[in-house]
Gaussian input, Z-matrix of N, CA and C with variables (Angstrom, degrees):
# hf/3-21g

backbone

0 1
 N
 C     1     B1
 C     2     B2     1     A1
 N     3     B3     2     A2     1     D1
 C     4     B4     3     A3     2     D2
 C     5     B5     4     A4     3     D3
 N     6     B6     5     A5     4     D4
 C     7     B7     6     A6     5     D5
 C     8     B8     7     A7     6     D6
 N     9     B9     8     A8     7     D7
 C    10    B10     9     A9     8     D8
 C    11    B11    10    A10     9     D9
 N    12    B12    11    A11    10    D10
 C    13    B13    12    A12    11    D11
 C    14    B14    13    A13    12    D12
 N    15    B15    14    A14    13    D13
 C    16    B16    15    A15    14    D14
 C    17    B17    16    A16    15    D15
 N    18    B18    17    A17    16    D16
 C    19    B19    18    A18    17    D17
 C    20    B20    19    A19    18    D18
 N    21    B21    20    A20    19    D19
 C    22    B22    21    A21    20    D20
 C    23    B23    22    A22    21    D21
 N    24    B24    23    A23    22    D22
 C    25    B25    24    A24    23    D23
 C    26    B26    25    A25    24    D24
 N    27    B27    26    A26    25    D25
 C    28    B28    27    A27    26    D26
 C    29    B29    28    A28    27    D27
 N    30    B30    29    A29    28    D28
 C    31    B31    30    A30    29    D29
 C    32    B32    31    A31    30    D30
 N    33    B33    32    A32    31    D31
 C    34    B34    33    A33    32    D32
 C    35    B35    34    A34    33    D33
 N    36    B36    35    A35    34    D34
 C    37    B37    36    A36    35    D35
 C    38    B38    37    A37    36    D36
 N    39    B39    38    A38    37    D37
 C    40    B40    39    A39    38    D38
 C    41    B41    40    A40    39    D39
 N    42    B42    41    A41    40    D40
 C    43    B43    42    A42    41    D41
 C    44    B44    43    A43    42    D42
 N    45    B45    44    A44    43    D43
 C    46    B46    45    A45    44    D44
 C    47    B47    46    A46    45    D45
 N    48    B48    47    A47    46    D46
 C    49    B49    48    A48    47    D47
 C    50    B50    49    A49    48    D48
 N    51    B51    50    A50    49    D49
 C    52    B52    51    A51    50    D50
 C    53    B53    52    A52    51    D51
 N    54    B54    53    A53    52    D52
 C    55    B55    54    A54    53    D53
 C    56    B56    55    A55    54    D54
 N    57    B57    56    A56    55    D55
 C    58    B58    57    A57    56    D56
 C    59    B59    58    A58    57    D57
 N    60    B60    59    A59    58    D58
 C    61    B61    60    A60    59    D59
 C    62    B62    61    A61    60    D60
 N    63    B63    62    A62    61    D61
 C    64    B64    63    A63    62    D62
 C    65    B65    64    A64    63    D63
 N    66    B66    65    A65    64    D64
 C    67    B67    66    A66    65    D65
 C    68    B68    67    A67    66    D66
 N    69    B69    68    A68    67    D67
 C    70    B70    69    A69    68    D68
 C    71    B71    70    A70    69    D69
 N    72    B72    71    A71    70    D70
 C    73    B73    72    A72    71    D71
 C    74    B74    73    A73    72    D72
 N    75    B75    74    A74    73    D73
 C    76    B76    75    A75    74    D74
 C    77    B77    76    A76    75    D75
 N    78    B78    77    A77    76    D76
 C    79    B79    78    A78    77    D77
 C    80    B80    79    A79    78    D78
 N    81    B81    80    A80    79    D79
 C    82    B82    81    A81    80    D80
 C    83    B83    82    A82    81    D81
 N    84    B84    83    A83    82    D82
 C    85    B85    84    A84    83    D83
 C    86    B86    85    A85    84    D84
 N    87    B87    86    A86    85    D85
 C    88    B88    87    A87    86    D86
 C    89    B89    88    A88    87    D87
 N    90    B90    89    A89    88    D88
 C    91    B91    90    A90    89    D89
 C    92    B92    91    A91    90    D90
 N    93    B93    92    A92    91    D91
 C    94    B94    93    A93    92    D92
 C    95    B95    94    A94    93    D93
 N    96    B96    95    A95    94    D94
 C    97    B97    96    A96    95    D95
 C    98    B98    97    A97    96    D96
 N    99    B99    98    A98    97    D97
 C   100   B100    99    A99    98    D98
 C   101   B101   100   A100    99    D99
 N   102   B102   101   A101   100   D100
 C   103   B103   102   A102   101   D101
 C   104   B104   103   A103   102   D102
 N   105   B105   104   A104   103   D103
 C   106   B106   105   A105   104   D104
 C   107   B107   106   A106   105   D105
 N   108   B108   107   A107   106   D106
 C   109   B109   108   A108   107   D107
 C   110   B110   109   A109   108   D108
 N   111   B111   110   A110   109   D109
 C   112   B112   111   A111   110   D110
 C   113   B113   112   A112   111   D111
 N   114   B114   113   A113   112   D112
 C   115   B115   114   A114   113   D113
 C   116   B116   115   A115   114   D114
 N   117   B117   116   A116   115   D115
 C   118   B118   117   A117   116   D116
 C   119   B119   118   A118   117   D117
 N   120   B120   119   A119   118   D118
 C   121   B121   120   A120   119   D119
 C   122   B122   121   A121   120   D120
 N   123   B123   122   A122   121   D121
 C   124   B124   123   A123   122   D122
 C   125   B125   124   A124   123   D123
 N   126   B126   125   A125   124   D124
 C   127   B127   126   A126   125   D125
 C   128   B128   127   A127   126   D126
 N   129   B129   128   A128   127   D127
 C   130   B130   129   A129   128   D128
 C   131   B131   130   A130   129   D129
 N   132   B132   131   A131   130   D130
 C   133   B133   132   A132   131   D131
 C   134   B134   133   A133   132   D132
 N   135   B135   134   A134   133   D133
 C   136   B136   135   A135   134   D134
 C   137   B137   136   A136   135   D135
 N   138   B138   137   A137   136   D136
 C   139   B139   138   A138   137   D137
 C   140   B140   139   A139   138   D138
 N   141   B141   140   A140   139   D139
 C   142   B142   141   A141   140   D140
 C   143   B143   142   A142   141   D141
 N   144   B144   143   A143   142   D142
 C   145   B145   144   A144   143   D143
 C   146   B146   145   A145   144   D144
 N   147   B147   146   A146   145   D145
 C   148   B148   147   A147   146   D146
 C   149   B149   148   A148   147   D147
 N   150   B150   149   A149   148   D148
 C   151   B151   150   A150   149   D149
 C   152   B152   151   A151   150   D150
 N   153   B153   152   A152   151   D151
 C   154   B154   153   A153   152   D152
 C   155   B155   154   A154   153   D153
 N   156   B156   155   A155   154   D154
 C   157   B157   156   A156   155   D155
 C   158   B158   157   A157   156   D156
 N   159   B159   158   A158   157   D157
 C   160   B160   159   A159   158   D158
 C   161   B161   160   A160   159   D159
 N   162   B162   161   A161   160   D160
 C   163   B163   162   A162   161   D161
 C   164   B164   163   A163   162   D162
 N   165   B165   164   A164   163   D163
 C   166   B166   165   A165   164   D164
 C   167   B167   166   A166   165   D165
 N   168   B168   167   A167   166   D166
 C   169   B169   168   A168   167   D167
 C   170   B170   169   A169   168   D168
 N   171   B171   170   A170   169   D169
 C   172   B172   171   A171   170   D170
 C   173   B173   172   A172   171   D171
 N   174   B174   173   A173   172   D172
 C   175   B175   174   A174   173   D173
 C   176   B176   175   A175   174   D174
 N   177   B177   176   A176   175   D175
 C   178   B178   177   A177   176   D176
 C   179   B179   178   A178   177   D177
 N   180   B180   179   A179   178   D178
 C   181   B181   180   A180   179   D179
 C   182   B182   181   A181   180   D180
 N   183   B183   182   A182   181   D181
 C   184   B184   183   A183   182   D182
 C   185   B185   184   A184   183   D183
 N   186   B186   185   A185   184   D184
 C   187   B187   186   A186   185   D185
 C   188   B188   187   A187   186   D186
 N   189   B189   188   A188   187   D187
 C   190   B190   189   A189   188   D188
 C   191   B191   190   A190   189   D189
 N   192   B192   191   A191   190   D190
 C   193   B193   192   A192   191   D191
 C   194   B194   193   A193   192   D192
 N   195   B195   194   A194   193   D193
 C   196   B196   195   A195   194   D194
 C   197   B197   196   A196   195   D195
 N   198   B198   197   A197   196   D196
 C   199   B199   198   A198   197   D197
 C   200   B200   199   A199   198   D198
 N   201   B201   200   A200   199   D199
 C   202   B202   201   A201   200   D200
 C   203   B203   202   A202   201   D201
 N   204   B204   203   A203   202   D202
 C   205   B205   204   A204   203   D203
 C   206   B206   205   A205   204   D204
 N   207   B207   206   A206   205   D205
 C   208   B208   207   A207   206   D206
 C   209   B209   208   A208   207   D207
 N   210   B210   209   A209   208   D208
 C   211   B211   210   A210   209   D209
 C   212   B212   211   A211   210   D210
 N   213   B213   212   A212   211   D211
 C   214   B214   213   A213   212   D212
 C   215   B215   214   A214   213   D213
 N   216   B216   215   A215   214   D214
 C   217   B217   216   A216   215   D215
 C   218   B218   217   A217   216   D216
 N   219   B219   218   A218   217   D217
 C   220   B220   219   A219   218   D218
 C   221   B221   220   A220   219   D219
 N   222   B222   221   A221   220   D220
 C   223   B223   222   A222   221   D221
 C   224   B224   223   A223   222   D222
 N   225   B225   224   A224   223   D223
 C   226   B226   225   A225   224   D224
 C   227   B227   226   A226   225   D225
 N   228   B228   227   A227   226   D226
 C   229   B229   228   A228   227   D227
 C   230   B230   229   A229   228   D228
 N   231   B231   230   A230   229   D229
 C   232   B232   231   A231   230   D230
 C   233   B233   232   A232   231   D231
 N   234   B234   233   A233   232   D232
 C   235   B235   234   A234   233   D233
 C   236   B236   235   A235   234   D234
 N   237   B237   236   A236   235   D235
 C   238   B238   237   A237   236   D236
 C   239   B239   238   A238   237   D237
 N   240   B240   239   A239   238   D238
 C   241   B241   240   A240   239   D239
 C   242   B242   241   A241   240   D240
 N   243   B243   242   A242   241   D241
 C   244   B244   243   A243   242   D242
 C   245   B245   244   A244   243   D243
 N   246   B246   245   A245   244   D244
 C   247   B247   246   A246   245   D245
 C   248   B248   247   A247   246   D246
 N   249   B249   248   A248   247   D247
 C   250   B250   249   A249   248   D248
 C   251   B251   250   A250   249   D249
 N   252   B252   251   A251   250   D250
 C   253   B253   252   A252   251   D251
 C   254   B254   253   A253   252   D252
 N   255   B255   254   A254   253   D253
 C   256   B256   255   A255   254   D254
 C   257   B257   256   A256   255   D255
 N   258   B258   257   A257   256   D256
 C   259   B259   258   A258   257   D257
 C   260   B260   259   A259   258   D258
 N   261   B261   260   A260   259   D259
 C   262   B262   261   A261   260   D260
 C   263   B263   262   A262   261   D261
 N   264   B264   263   A263   262   D262
 C   265   B265   264   A264   263   D263
 C   266   B266   265   A265   264   D264
 N   267   B267   266   A266   265   D265
 C   268   B268   267   A267   266   D266
 C   269   B269   268   A268   267   D267

   B1=1.4466
   B2=1.5241
   B3=1.3188
   B4=1.4565
   B5=1.5345
   B6=1.3257
   B7=1.4653
   B8=1.5187
   B9=1.3061
   B10=1.4604
   B11=1.5269
   B12=1.3337
   B13=1.4550
   B14=1.5183
   B15=1.3132
   B16=1.4591
   B17=1.5193
   B18=1.3118
   B19=1.4562
   B20=1.5147
   B21=1.3116
   B22=1.4577
   B23=1.5273
   B24=1.3154
   B25=1.4574
   B26=1.5191
   B27=1.3212
   B28=1.4648
   B29=1.5195
   B30=1.3388
   B31=1.4510
   B32=1.5184
   B33=1.3121
   B34=1.4607
   B35=1.5240
   B36=1.3251
   B37=1.4615
   B38=1.5196
   B39=1.3184
   B40=1.4561
   B41=1.5219
   B42=1.3366
   B43=1.4567
   B44=1.5273
   B45=1.3126
   B46=1.4545
   B47=1.5180
   B48=1.3337
   B49=1.4675
   B50=1.5209
   B51=1.3419
   B52=1.4707
   B53=1.5239
   B54=1.3429
   B55=1.4608
   B56=1.5228
   B57=1.3462
   B58=1.4582
   B59=1.5234
   B60=1.3323
   B61=1.4608
   B62=1.5333
   B63=1.3263
   B64=1.4633
   B65=1.5197
   B66=1.3170
   B67=1.4609
   B68=1.5276
   B69=1.3239
   B70=1.4579
   B71=1.5201
   B72=1.3214
   B73=1.4585
   B74=1.5212
   B75=1.3240
   B76=1.4526
   B77=1.5138
   B78=1.2968
   B79=1.4655
   B80=1.5218
   B81=1.3112
   B82=1.4632
   B83=1.5228
   B84=1.3127
   B85=1.4611
   B86=1.5255
   B87=1.3232
   B88=1.4673
   B89=1.5289
   B90=1.3065
   B91=1.4624
   B92=1.5228
   B93=1.3188
   B94=1.4567
   B95=1.5248
   B96=1.3116
   B97=1.4617
   B98=1.5280
   B99=1.3185
   B100=1.4622
   B101=1.5267
   B102=1.3340
   B103=1.4672
   B104=1.5269
   B105=1.3347
   B106=1.4673
   B107=1.5242
   B108=1.3245
   B109=1.4642
   B110=1.5285
   B111=1.3183
   B112=1.4674
   B113=1.5346
   B114=1.3229
   B115=1.4619
   B116=1.5232
   B117=1.3320
   B118=1.4664
   B119=1.5252
   B120=1.3227
   B121=1.4654
   B122=1.5336
   B123=1.3299
   B124=1.4665
   B125=1.5241
   B126=1.3299
   B127=1.4680
   B128=1.5248
   B129=1.3274
   B130=1.4732
   B131=1.5224
   B132=1.3256
   B133=1.4715
   B134=1.5315
   B135=1.3261
   B136=1.4609
   B137=1.5258
   B138=1.3175
   B139=1.4656
   B140=1.5239
   B141=1.3245
   B142=1.4644
   B143=1.5283
   B144=1.3294
   B145=1.4614
   B146=1.5234
   B147=1.3242
   B148=1.4551
   B149=1.5170
   B150=1.3237
   B151=1.4594
   B152=1.5199
   B153=1.3018
   B154=1.4626
   B155=1.5167
   B156=1.3021
   B157=1.4648
   B158=1.5236
   B159=1.3358
   B160=1.4599
   B161=1.5158
   B162=1.3435
   B163=1.4642
   B164=1.5272
   B165=1.3325
   B166=1.4640
   B167=1.5257
   B168=1.3590
   B169=1.4645
   B170=1.5287
   B171=1.3096
   B172=1.4650
   B173=1.5260
   B174=1.3266
   B175=1.4651
   B176=1.5254
   B177=1.3327
   B178=1.4638
   B179=1.5337
   B180=1.3472
   B181=1.4689
   B182=1.5299
   B183=1.3459
   B184=1.4616
   B185=1.5241
   B186=1.3441
   B187=1.4684
   B188=1.5252
   B189=1.3269
   B190=1.4661
   B191=1.5183
   B192=1.3320
   B193=1.4650
   B194=1.5215
   B195=1.3181
   B196=1.4592
   B197=1.5248
   B198=1.3209
   B199=1.4577
   B200=1.5286
   B201=1.3242
   B202=1.4614
   B203=1.5181
   B204=1.3220
   B205=1.4603
   B206=1.5197
   B207=1.3264
   B208=1.4590
   B209=1.5164
   B210=1.3315
   B211=1.4621
   B212=1.5238
   B213=1.3216
   B214=1.4635
   B215=1.5159
   B216=1.3322
   B217=1.4626
   B218=1.5225
   B219=1.3177
   B220=1.4570
   B221=1.5167
   B222=1.3299
   B223=1.4546
   B224=1.5070
   B225=1.3305
   B226=1.4491
   B227=1.5197
   B228=1.3214
   B229=1.4547
   B230=1.5326
   B231=1.3373
   B232=1.4639
   B233=1.5222
   B234=1.3224
   B235=1.4583
   B236=1.5263
   B237=1.3442
   B238=1.4524
   B239=1.5225
   B240=1.3125
   B241=1.4600
   B242=1.5231
   B243=1.3084
   B244=1.4599
   B245=1.5324
   B246=1.3187
   B247=1.4556
   B248=1.5280
   B249=1.3265
   B250=1.4627
   B251=1.5283
   B252=1.3240
   B253=1.4520
   B254=1.5237
   B255=1.3273
   B256=1.4641
   B257=1.5245
   B258=1.3187
   B259=1.4591
   B260=1.5140
   B261=1.3384
   B262=1.4658
   B263=1.5193
   B264=1.3419
   B265=1.4647
   B266=1.5217
   B267=1.3137
   B268=1.4649
   B269=1.5078
   A1=109.57
   A2=113.82
   A3=120.20
   A4=108.99
   A5=116.42
   A6=120.13
   A7=109.66
   A8=115.14
   A9=121.85
   A10=107.18
   A11=116.36
   A12=121.18
   A13=108.71
   A14=115.84
   A15=121.23
   A16=108.59
   A17=116.01
   A18=121.24
   A19=108.50
   A20=115.87
   A21=121.86
   A22=108.58
   A23=115.27
   A24=120.24
   A25=107.95
   A26=116.00
   A27=121.65
   A28=108.59
   A29=115.74
   A30=122.46
   A31=107.99
   A32=117.27
   A33=121.30
   A34=109.70
   A35=114.34
   A36=122.87
   A37=108.79
   A38=116.52
   A39=121.99
   A40=105.53
   A41=116.58
   A42=118.76
   A43=109.00
   A44=117.24
   A45=121.66
   A46=114.20
   A47=116.77
   A48=121.40
   A49=111.83
   A50=116.28
   A51=123.51
   A52=113.38
   A53=117.35
   A54=121.59
   A55=108.51
   A56=116.23
   A57=120.66
   A58=111.15
   A59=114.51
   A60=121.68
   A61=106.37
   A62=116.62
   A63=120.11
   A64=112.73
   A65=114.06
   A66=123.65
   A67=105.39
   A68=117.75
   A69=121.21
   A70=108.00
   A71=115.88
   A72=122.29
   A73=110.27
   A74=116.99
   A75=121.41
   A76=110.07
   A77=116.59
   A78=122.71
   A79=113.10
   A80=117.32
   A81=121.08
   A82=109.53
   A83=116.31
   A84=121.97
   A85=108.56
   A86=116.32
   A87=121.18
   A88=110.87
   A89=115.17
   A90=123.56
   A91=114.83
   A92=118.03
   A93=120.02
   A94=108.67
   A95=116.70
   A96=120.28
   A97=109.93
   A98=115.15
   A99=120.08
   A100=110.05
   A101=117.42
   A102=120.46
   A103=111.59
   A104=117.49
   A105=120.45
   A106=111.26
   A107=116.43
   A108=120.65
   A109=110.25
   A110=116.64
   A111=120.29
   A112=110.06
   A113=116.97
   A114=120.89
   A115=111.94
   A116=116.07
   A117=120.36
   A118=110.64
   A119=116.66
   A120=120.36
   A121=111.14
   A122=116.42
   A123=119.49
   A124=110.94
   A125=116.69
   A126=120.71
   A127=110.43
   A128=116.51
   A129=120.57
   A130=109.80
   A131=116.60
   A132=120.78
   A133=110.96
   A134=116.43
   A135=120.74
   A136=112.44
   A137=117.55
   A138=120.63
   A139=111.01
   A140=116.39
   A141=121.90
   A142=111.48
   A143=115.15
   A144=121.06
   A145=113.65
   A146=117.74
   A147=120.78
   A148=109.83
   A149=116.03
   A150=119.90
   A151=109.98
   A152=114.11
   A153=121.06
   A154=107.15
   A155=115.77
   A156=121.90
   A157=112.08
   A158=115.95
   A159=120.97
   A160=115.27
   A161=117.90
   A162=121.64
   A163=108.73
   A164=116.31
   A165=120.92
   A166=109.82
   A167=116.49
   A168=120.79
   A169=111.94
   A170=116.93
   A171=121.46
   A172=108.48
   A173=115.69
   A174=122.52
   A175=112.60
   A176=117.22
   A177=121.49
   A178=110.10
   A179=117.82
   A180=119.49
   A181=110.26
   A182=115.64
   A183=119.28
   A184=113.02
   A185=117.47
   A186=118.94
   A187=109.72
   A188=114.30
   A189=121.56
   A190=107.85
   A191=116.06
   A192=119.69
   A193=110.13
   A194=115.26
   A195=120.44
   A196=106.92
   A197=116.79
   A198=122.04
   A199=107.30
   A200=116.80
   A201=121.16
   A202=108.55
   A203=114.89
   A204=120.75
   A205=108.47
   A206=115.69
   A207=120.91
   A208=108.97
   A209=115.64
   A210=122.39
   A211=107.04
   A212=115.93
   A213=121.25
   A214=109.28
   A215=116.12
   A216=120.44
   A217=109.91
   A218=117.01
   A219=121.75
   A220=107.37
   A221=115.72
   A222=122.46
   A223=106.76
   A224=116.15
   A225=120.01
   A226=108.61
   A227=115.68
   A228=121.11
   A229=112.57
   A230=117.53
   A231=119.75
   A232=110.45
   A233=114.27
   A234=120.08
   A235=111.01
   A236=117.05
   A237=121.37
   A238=108.83
   A239=116.58
   A240=120.02
   A241=109.73
   A242=115.64
   A243=120.90
   A244=110.27
   A245=116.46
   A246=121.57
   A247=109.75
   A248=117.90
   A249=121.66
   A250=111.53
   A251=116.73
   A252=120.13
   A253=111.12
   A254=117.30
   A255=121.28
   A256=110.06
   A257=116.89
   A258=120.47
   A259=111.38
   A260=117.47
   A261=121.74
   A262=112.05
   A263=117.03
   A264=121.24
   A265=111.82
   A266=117.87
   A267=121.19
   A268=111.66
   D1=144.84
   D2=179.82
   D3=-113.30
   D4=132.84
   D5=179.58
   D6=-121.09
   D7=144.78
   D8=178.19
   D9=-133.34
   D10=124.37
   D11=176.83
   D12=-107.74
   D13=131.37
   D14=177.08
   D15=-119.03
   D16=152.63
   D17=-179.50
   D18=-129.73
   D19=127.83
   D20=177.15
   D21=-126.42
   D22=169.22
   D23=174.01
   D24=-119.50
   D25=131.99
   D26=178.91
   D27=-110.21
   D28=120.23
   D29=177.24
   D30=-105.32
   D31=124.14
   D32=-179.01
   D33=-113.40
   D34=131.17
   D35=179.51
   D36=-122.80
   D37=164.41
   D38=164.63
   D39=-100.51
   D40=135.33
   D41=177.18
   D42=-81.57
   D43=-175.96
   D44=-177.89
   D45=-63.29
   D46=-14.04
   D47=177.46
   D48=-106.10
   D49=15.67
   D50=178.44
   D51=65.36
   D52=26.46
   D53=174.23
   D54=-100.97
   D55=145.27
   D56=-179.44
   D57=-71.75
   D58=139.56
   D59=174.46
   D60=-144.80
   D61=140.09
   D62=-173.54
   D63=-125.04
   D64=155.64
   D65=171.13
   D66=-120.80
   D67=131.26
   D68=175.20
   D69=-112.91
   D70=125.51
   D71=-176.37
   D72=-113.58
   D73=126.69
   D74=174.31
   D75=-82.61
   D76=158.21
   D77=176.12
   D78=55.62
   D79=39.81
   D80=177.99
   D81=-70.68
   D82=147.41
   D83=177.48
   D84=-64.67
   D85=134.78
   D86=178.02
   D87=-72.71
   D88=154.32
   D89=169.46
   D90=62.97
   D91=31.35
   D92=173.06
   D93=-71.04
   D94=146.65
   D95=179.38
   D96=-84.89
   D97=163.43
   D98=176.93
   D99=-59.09
   D100=-40.38
   D101=-179.89
   D102=-64.19
   D103=-39.66
   D104=179.07
   D105=-64.33
   D106=-46.39
   D107=-177.60
   D108=-69.89
   D109=-42.52
   D110=178.51
   D111=-60.87
   D112=-40.64
   D113=178.01
   D114=-61.36
   D115=-43.96
   D116=178.19
   D117=-64.29
   D118=-41.27
   D119=179.65
   D120=-66.54
   D121=-38.20
   D122=176.72
   D123=-63.52
   D124=-37.68
   D125=177.46
   D126=-62.52
   D127=-43.04
   D128=177.57
   D129=-61.61
   D130=-46.28
   D131=-178.08
   D132=-63.95
   D133=-43.53
   D134=-177.15
   D135=-70.10
   D136=-25.02
   D137=179.13
   D138=-66.22
   D139=-27.81
   D140=177.90
   D141=49.47
   D142=41.70
   D143=-173.40
   D144=-96.91
   D145=-8.53
   D146=-175.73
   D147=-123.80
   D148=120.82
   D149=177.74
   D150=-153.56
   D151=161.69
   D152=175.71
   D153=-141.35
   D154=128.92
   D155=-179.58
   D156=52.28
   D157=38.29
   D158=176.74
   D159=79.26
   D160=5.29
   D161=179.86
   D162=-107.27
   D163=123.03
   D164=178.61
   D165=-64.16
   D166=130.13
   D167=179.35
   D168=-71.05
   D169=-53.09
   D170=-172.00
   D171=-111.38
   D172=74.47
   D173=-171.58
   D174=-85.21
   D175=-48.50
   D176=-174.49
   D177=-133.28
   D178=117.22
   D179=176.20
   D180=-59.67
   D181=134.97
   D182=-179.47
   D183=-119.27
   D184=-43.91
   D185=-179.38
   D186=-160.90
   D187=164.00
   D188=175.16
   D189=-145.47
   D190=143.09
   D191=-178.99
   D192=-151.52
   D193=145.98
   D194=167.85
   D195=-83.59
   D196=135.06
   D197=177.87
   D198=-117.81
   D199=122.62
   D200=176.14
   D201=-109.18
   D202=135.26
   D203=-178.86
   D204=-132.38
   D205=131.28
   D206=177.95
   D207=-115.69
   D208=127.80
   D209=175.93
   D210=-114.38
   D211=126.84
   D212=179.45
   D213=-122.08
   D214=119.98
   D215=175.21
   D216=-69.06
   D217=133.80
   D218=169.92
   D219=-89.36
   D220=-50.50
   D221=167.53
   D222=-156.48
   D223=156.95
   D224=179.24
   D225=-159.12
   D226=115.65
   D227=-178.68
   D228=-94.42
   D229=0.82
   D230=-178.79
   D231=-83.87
   D232=170.48
   D233=-179.67
   D234=-64.88
   D235=-35.98
   D236=177.72
   D237=-112.04
   D238=133.75
   D239=179.27
   D240=-77.22
   D241=163.32
   D242=176.19
   D243=-60.64
   D244=-32.65
   D245=178.15
   D246=-62.35
   D247=-45.82
   D248=179.40
   D249=-67.01
   D250=-40.03
   D251=178.07
   D252=-65.61
   D253=-40.39
   D254=179.39
   D255=-63.73
   D256=-39.19
   D257=179.66
   D258=-62.25
   D259=-34.16
   D260=178.77
   D261=-70.92
   D262=-27.89
   D263=-178.35
   D264=-75.58
   D265=-23.84
   D266=-176.54
   D267=-84.33

């Protein structure tokens, strides 16, 4: 069996209507501090560059987390394994 682990970072904000909205980033730098990530999220929020119908998308930083996902093929007769396909999705 072949296993592939991927790691992403999920940034969650409240939009201008206090609803949760997230950004998921692949290939995030490991071991960032809360202050580093919060600073980056504040920069995104302060840029006020993303909105829809007059509502700011990334208004208030709420949380950040590293997400690790492991995909293990049991069997795969296709040209690309599920592990390779999963890696492309991240």
